[in-house]
C-alpha positions in Angstrom: 26.3 52.9 55.6 26.5 53.2 51.9 28.3 50.6 49.6 30.8 53.8 48.5 31.6 54.0 52.2 31.8 50.5 53.2 34.4 50.4 49.9 36.6 53.1 51.1 36.4 51.8 54.9 37.7 48.6 53.6 40.3 49.8 51.4 41.5 52.4 54.6 41.9 49.3 56.4 44.0 47.3 54.2 46.4 50.5 53.6 46.8 50.6 57.2 47.4 47.0 57.4 49.9 47.3 54.5 51.7 50.0 56.2 52.0 48.0 59.4 53.2 45.0 57.5 55.6 46.8 55.8 56.9 48.5 58.9 57.2 45.0 60.6 59.2 43.9 57.3 61.8 46.7 57.8 62.1 45.8 61.3 62.6 42.2 61.0 64.9 42.5 58.2 66.9 45.1 60.4 66.9 42.8 63.6 68.1 39.9 61.2 71.1 42.0 59.7 71.9 43.1 63.1 71.9 39.8 64.7 74.4 38.6 62.1 76.7 41.3 62.9 76.3 40.7 66.7 77.0 37.1 65.7 80.2 38.2 64.0 81.3 40.1 67.1 80.6 37.1 69.3 82.9 35.1 67.1 85.8 37.9 67.4 85.5 38.2 71.0 86.0 34.5 71.3 89.2 34.8 69.0 92.4 34.7 71.2 94.3 35.9 68.2 92.5 39.1 67.8 92.5 39.5 71.7 96.5 39.0 71.6 97.1 41.1 69.0 95.4 43.9 70.8 97.4 42.9 74.0 100.6 42.8 72.4 100.1 46.3 70.2 102.3 49.3 71.3 101.2 52.9 71.3 102.0 54.7 67.7 100.5 52.9 64.9 97.9 51.9 63.0 97.3 48.5 61.4 95.1 48.0 58.2 93.2 45.0 57.8 92.5 44.0 54.3 89.2 42.7 53.2 88.0 43.3 56.8 85.6 45.9 57.9 86.1 45.0 61.5 87.4 47.3 64.1 89.8 46.4 66.9 90.9 48.6 69.5 92.6 48.8 72.8 91.5 50.4 75.7 93.9 51.3 78.5 93.8 51.8 82.0 93.8 55.4 81.7 90.3 54.9 79.5 92.1 56.1 76.1 91.2 54.0 73.3 94.1 53.0 70.8 93.0 51.8 67.2 94.6 48.5 66.5 93.3 47.2 63.4 90.8 49.7 61.4 88.6 48.8 58.3 90.2 49.3 55.1 86.9 51.5 53.7 87.0 53.5 57.0 90.6 53.9 58.5 89.7 56.7 60.9 86.5 54.7 62.1 86.5 55.1 66.1 83.9 54.1 68.5 82.4 56.4 70.8 82.8 55.0 74.5 83.3 56.7 77.8 86.6 56.1 79.3 86.7 52.3 80.9 83.3 51.6 79.8 82.6 48.0 79.4 80.2 46.6 76.9 80.2 42.8 77.5 77.5 41.7 75.1 77.1 43.5 71.5 75.3 46.9 71.5 75.1 49.8 69.2 77.1 53.2 69.8 77.5 56.1 68.1 81.2 56.8 66.4 83.6 59.6 67.4 85.0 59.6 63.8 85.0 57.9 60.5 82.5 57.8 57.9 80.1 55.0 59.6 77.7 56.7 61.7 77.2 53.7 64.1 78.8 50.6 65.1 78.4 47.2 66.8 80.6 46.9 69.5 81.6 44.4 72.3 84.6 44.9 74.9 86.7 41.7 76.1 89.2 42.4 79.0 92.9 41.6 78.5 95.0 39.1 80.3 96.7 42.0 82.4 93.3 42.7 83.6 94.2 46.8 83.2 93.4 47.1 79.6 90.4 45.8 77.6 90.3 45.1 73.6 87.4 46.8 71.7 86.0 45.2 68.8 83.5 46.8 66.6 81.6 46.3 63.3 80.2 49.1 61.4 76.6 49.1 60.7 76.5 50.9 57.4 75.5 47.6 55.1 72.6 46.9 57.8 71.7 50.7 57.5 72.0 50.8 53.6 70.1 47.6 53.3 67.4 48.8 55.4 67.1 52.0 53.8 66.8 50.3 50.7 64.1 47.9 51.6 62.3 50.5 53.4 62.3 52.8 49.7 61.6 49.7 47.7 58.3 49.2 50.0 57.1 53.0 50.1 57.8 52.8 46.3 55.9 50.0 46.1 53.3 50.7 48.2 53.1 54.5 46.3 52.3 52.3 43.0 50.0 49.9 44.6 48.1 52.9 46.0 47.9 55.0 42.6 46.5 51.4 41.0 44.0 50.8 43.6 43.0 54.6 43.5 42.6 54.3 39.8 40.9 51.0 40.4 38.3 52.5 42.7 37.8 55.4 40.8 37.0 52.9 38.0 34.8 51.2 40.0 33.0 54.3 41.7 32.4 55.8 38.0 31.1 52.6 36.2 29.3 50.9 39.3 28.9 52.9 42.6 28.0 56.3 40.8 25.1 54.9 38.6 23.9 52.9 41.6 23.6 55.9 43.7 21.9 57.7 40.8 19.5 54.7 40.4 18.8 55.3 44.1 18.2 59.1 43.9 15.9 57.9 41.1 13.7 55.4 42.9 13.5 57.7 45.9 12.4 60.6 43.7 9.8 58.1 42.3 8.7 56.8 45.3 8.1 60.4 46.5 5.7 60.8 43.9 7.9 61.9 40.6 7.0 59.5 38.0 8.6 61.2 35.1 12.2 60.6 37.0 14.1 57.9 34.8 17.7 56.5 36.0 20.4 58.3 33.9 22.0 56.0 31.3 24.9 54.2 32.7 28.5 53.7 31.1 27.9 51.5 27.9 28.5 48.1 28.0 28.3 47.8 32.2 26.1 45.8 34.2 25.1 49.1 35.6 23.7 50.4 32.5 22.0 47.4 31.6 20.3 47.5 35.5 19.5 51.3 34.5 18.3 50.1 31.5 16.1 47.2 33.2 14.7 49.9 36.1 13.6 52.4 33.2 12.0 49.5 31.4 10.1 48.4 34.5 9.3 51.8 35.5 7.8 52.4 32.1 6.1 49.1 32.2 4.6 50.1 35.8 3.9 53.4 34.6 1.6 51.9 31.4 0.2 49.5 33.7 -1.1 51.9 36.3 -2.1 54.3 33.2 -4.4 51.2 32.0 -5.7 50.3 35.6 -6.9 53.9 35.8 -8.3 54.1 32.3 -10.1 50.6 33.3 -11.4 51.8 36.8 -12.4 55.1 34.9 -14.1 53.0 32.0 -15.8 50.3 34.3 -17.5 52.8 36.6 -18.7 54.7 33.5 -20.1 51.3 31.9 -21.6 50.6 35.4 -22.9 54.1 36.1 -25.4 53.9 32.8 -27.5 50.9 34.1 -27.4 51.7 38.0 -28.5 55.1 36.7 -31.3 53.5 34.7 -32.1 51.1 37.9 -32.1 54.3 39.9 -34.5 56.2 37.6 -37.1 53.6 37.3 -37.1 52.9 41.2 -37.5 56.6 41.6 -40.4 56.5 38.9 -42.0 53.8 40.9 -41.8 55.8 44.2 -43.6 59.0 42.8 -46.8 56.9 41.2 -50.1 57.4 43.0 -51.3 55.0 45.7 -54.1 52.5 44.8 -54.7 49.6 42.1 -53.2 49.8 38.7 -55.3 50.7 35.7 -54.1 48.9 32.3 -51.9 51.9 31.2 -50.3 51.8 34.8 -49.6 48.1 34.8 -48.0 48.4 30.9 -45.8 51.1 32.3 -44.9 48.8 35.0 -43.9 46.2 32.6 -42.1 48.2 30.7 -39.8 49.5 33.6 -39.3 45.6 35.0 -38.0 44.7 31.6 -35.8 47.7 31.2 -34.4 46.9 34.5 -33.9 43.3 33.7 -31.9 44.6 30.8 -30.0 46.6 32.6 -29.4 44.0 35.3 -28.2 41.5 32.6 -26.0 44.1 31.1 -24.1 44.8 34.4 -24.0 41.0 35.0 -22.1 40.3 31.5 -19.8 43.2 32.3 -19.1 41.7 35.7 -18.7 38.2 34.0 -16.2 39.9 31.7 -14.0 41.2 34.3 -14.4 38.0 36.2 -13.1 36.1 33.2 -10.2 38.6 32.7 -9.3 38.2 36.4 -9.4 34.5 36.3 -7.3 34.2 33.3 -4.4 36.2 34.9 -4.0 33.4 37.6 -1.5 30.8 37.3 -4.0 28.0 37.3 -6.5 29.5 35.3 -6.6 26.5 32.3 -7.4 22.8 32.4 -4.9 21.9 29.3 -6.2 18.4 27.7 -5.8 17.1 24.2 -9.0 18.3 22.3 -10.5 18.0 19.0 -10.5 21.7 17.5 -12.1 20.8 14.4 -15.2 19.2 16.2 -15.4 22.9 18.2 -15.2 24.8 15.3 -18.2 22.5 13.9 -19.9 23.3 16.9 -19.0 26.9 16.7 -20.2 27.2 13.2 -23.4 25.3 13.9 -24.4 27.5 16.7 -23.9 30.6 14.5 -26.3 29.5 11.5 -28.8 29.1 14.2 -28.2 32.3 16.2 -27.7 34.2 12.6 -29.5 32.3 9.8 -29.7 35.1 7.5 -26.1 34.4 7.3 -23.8 32.3 5.1 -21.7 30.4 7.5 -18.5 28.4 5.9 -15.9 26.2 7.5 -12.4 25.0 6.2 -11.1 22.6 8.7 -9.8 18.9 8.5 -12.0 16.0 9.9 -10.0 16.1 13.1 -7.5 18.3 14.7 -6.0 17.6 18.0 -4.3 20.4 20.6 -3.7 20.2 23.8 -5.6 23.4 25.5 -8.7 24.0 27.8 -11.5 23.4 25.6 -14.1 25.5 27.3 -11.6 28.6 26.7 -10.8 28.0 23.5 -14.8 27.7 22.7 -15.2 30.8 24.7 -12.8 32.2 22.6 -14.2 31.3 19.3 -17.6 32.3 20.6 -16.4 36.0 21.3 -14.8 36.1 17.8 -17.6 35.0 15.9 -20.0 37.0 17.7 -17.6 40.0 17.6 -18.2 39.5 13.3 -21.9 39.2 13.6 -22.5 42.2 16.1 -20.2 44.4 13.9 -21.2 43.9 10.6 -24.8 44.2 8.6 -27.2 41.7 8.4 -26.6 38.9 5.8 -22.8 39.3 6.0 -21.0 36.3 5.3 -18.7 34.4 8.0 -16.2 32.2 7.3 -13.9 30.3 9.4 -10.5 28.5 8.6 -8.3 26.5 10.2 -4.2 26.4 9.0 -2.0 24.1 10.7 1.6 25.6 10.7 5.0 24.3 12.6 4.5 24.5 16.5 0.9 25.8 16.3 -2.5 26.4 14.7 -4.4 29.2 13.3 -8.0 29.9 13.4 -9.3 32.7 11.3 -12.8 34.2 11.6 -13.3 36.2 8.5 -16.1 38.7 7.5 -16.9 40.6 4.7 -18.2 43.7 6.3 -17.2 47.3 6.2 -13.6 47.0 7.7 -12.0 48.8 10.3 -10.0 51.9 10.1 -6.1 51.3 10.4 -5.7 53.5 13.5 -8.0 51.4 15.4 -6.3 47.7 14.7 -3.7 47.9 17.3 -6.3 48.7 20.4 -9.2 46.5 19.6 -8.3 44.0 22.2 -7.9 46.8 24.8 -10.6 46.9 27.8 -13.7 48.8 26.8 -12.3 50.1 23.5 -14.7 50.7 21.1 -13.9 52.0 17.4 -17.2 54.0 17.4 -17.0 55.9 21.0 -20.7 57.0 20.5 -21.6 53.1 20.8 -22.6 52.3 24.7 -22.4 49.0 26.2 -26.2 48.4 25.5 -25.9 48.7 21.4 -22.1 47.7 21.4 -21.5 45.0 24.0 -19.5 45.3 26.8 -16.4 46.2 25.6 -14.8 43.3 27.1 -15.6 40.6 24.3 -12.1 41.1 22.4 -9.8 41.6 25.6 -11.3 38.3 27.0 -10.3 36.7 23.8 -6.8 38.0 23.8 -6.3 37.0 27.7 -7.4 33.5 26.6 -5.1 33.3 23.7 -1.9 34.9 26.0 -3.1 32.2 28.7 -2.5 29.6 26.1 0.7 30.9 25.2 -0.7 32.6 21.9 -1.9 35.4 20.5 -4.7 37.2 18.6 -4.0 38.9 15.4 -6.1 41.1 13.1 -6.0 42.5 9.3 -8.9 44.7 7.9 -9.4 46.6 4.9 -11.8 49.2 4.5 -14.8 47.7 2.5 -13.4 44.1 2.1 -13.9 43.1 5.7 -11.8 41.9 8.5 -10.2 38.6 9.8 -9.4 38.1 13.3 -6.8 35.1 14.3 -6.6 32.9 17.2 -3.0 31.4 17.3 -2.5 28.4 19.6 0.3 26.5 20.3 0.0 23.0 19.2 
């Protein structure tokens, strides 16, 4: 059962309970008022004066009781009822009793005449034994009070029902209807309609915020799936090239003639083995990069500890001078700079940035390393004086397998995962990678880490 149906069912049950409670209140109130009238009749029936008045009354006259709504009559032996005392407001009142009928306990009866429709009546035998006194009280006041109470409860119920109806409409419009639309959208997306989005809810409501959150989640999931699709496609493409090469050399080897190799044959085999080793190393670098990225996504990927970042930078600069002796490598860093980070991962990221600077700039291009200490963190910049990177490529440089020059393969341009690994290391530390570049003047990559 949907939430809307459960809410309607709950309101219906409450409405039934309210009606039952209202009817019970009316009945209890009427029973209370009638009980008061019966108590008054019982007291009058025990009043000897009233009974004496009825027994001494002769035929032919009617006495009017001022300030009293009590009826007193005398029913003779012949069954004829004669009025002795009538209410001032209803002088023609006459209870409808059968001739000789005895009513020993107060009971309700209709009227034969008068303005009151019903009365509570009791009969008291007179001393002569042949006649009886009839004492009655109109139920007009109880009837009017009961009707007013019922009308009040009815009007109150209608007002409450109208208010509840408006409240239900408001809840349905602002809450239940948007949730139903979200459910329909979720079912459609589950069914394969990935372009479906949750309609915007009423502004400022929780449903609107939930809808925005769901749309954001759907967009994020779609973007993640698209990145994963591209990643799988790119990884398959990157692995296909070395695998094709390995397969080609294997096929070439299977077609060579049997027998001992001459000098040229041995040279061909040596070259094939070298190429197979190169392709295997390239696949290993690619797989290592993928494993690094997968490992950095784990919550416990880092082993944080206090480390001297300045010492690490000096080691990286020294290694770079050995690897690229034709380049001028400069370092601007304090003597000591202690940060809390994973030393191995930070070293890996810095080596990735310097290797990227060497790989994508002409021979002899200077490389500068600089540390900037800022409130709450440090910024390590790796700057080269190369040709620069076009602005349209800058937002995509840390994407997996992204290359500025699409014609460059993993054999000539690296695995395509270096900057992605650097970005993953930075994000795992709670930092980021920033890049600025100017055509003809070089590029600066910055590794930003919290202190």
